[in-house]
C-alpha positions as CSV (number, residue, x, y, z in Angstrom):
1,M,134.1,200.8,14.9
2,G,132.0,197.8,16.0
3,D,132.9,195.8,12.9
4,L,136.6,195.9,13.9
5,A,136.0,193.8,16.9
6,H,136.3,190.5,15.2
7,R,138.5,191.0,12.1
8,R,141.7,192.3,10.8
9,I,141.7,195.3,8.5
10,R,144.1,196.1,5.6
11,H,146.1,199.3,5.6
12,Q,144.0,202.2,6.9
13,L,144.5,206.0,7.2
14,T,144.0,206.4,10.9
15,G,143.9,209.4,13.3
16,H,145.1,209.2,16.9
17,G,145.2,212.5,18.7
18,D,146.6,215.1,16.3
19,T,148.5,212.5,14.3
20,I,147.5,210.9,11.0
21,M,149.2,207.7,9.9
22,V,148.9,204.7,7.6
23,K,148.7,201.6,9.7
24,R,147.2,198.1,9.8
25,V,144.5,197.9,12.4
26,A,143.9,194.8,14.5
27,S,141.5,194.1,17.4
28,K,143.1,193.4,20.8
29,G,139.7,192.6,22.3
30,A,137.8,194.5,25.0
31,G,137.5,197.7,22.9
32,R,141.3,197.9,22.3
33,L,143.0,198.2,18.9
34,A,146.6,197.7,17.8
35,L,147.9,200.1,15.1
36,L,150.6,198.1,13.3
37,S,153.3,199.4,11.0
38,Q,154.5,197.5,7.9
39,N,158.0,198.6,9.0
40,L,159.0,196.3,11.9
41,A,161.3,198.9,13.3
42,Y,158.2,200.6,14.7
43,L,156.5,199.0,17.6
44,P,152.7,198.6,17.6
45,V,150.6,201.4,19.1
46,E,147.8,200.1,21.3
47,V,144.8,202.4,21.8
48,S,141.2,202.2,22.8
49,A,138.7,202.1,20.0
50,D,137.4,205.5,21.1
51,E,140.9,207.1,20.8
52,A,141.4,206.1,17.1
53,E,139.5,207.2,14.1
54,I,139.6,205.4,10.7
55,I,139.6,208.1,8.2
56,G,140.0,206.0,5.0
57,R,141.4,203.0,3.4
58,V,144.6,202.8,1.3
59,V,143.8,201.7,-2.2
60,G,147.1,202.3,-4.0
61,K,150.3,204.2,-4.1
62,A,151.9,206.6,-6.6
63,G,155.6,207.0,-7.2
64,R,158.6,205.3,-5.5
65,L,159.0,204.5,-1.9
């Protein structure tokens, strides 16, 4: 997670607790991350870097949204 400290990441598959979600991940400094939704109706979720796990990176989509 150390490389997240100074850059913004594209959409990631992230785990937080027992939840898996696709979010953009941004550093908030001091070991904190913001999990951001593309849908602005959802507020950012702020977590410590130790609480979140990046499981993978979104590379495409199939079908309609």
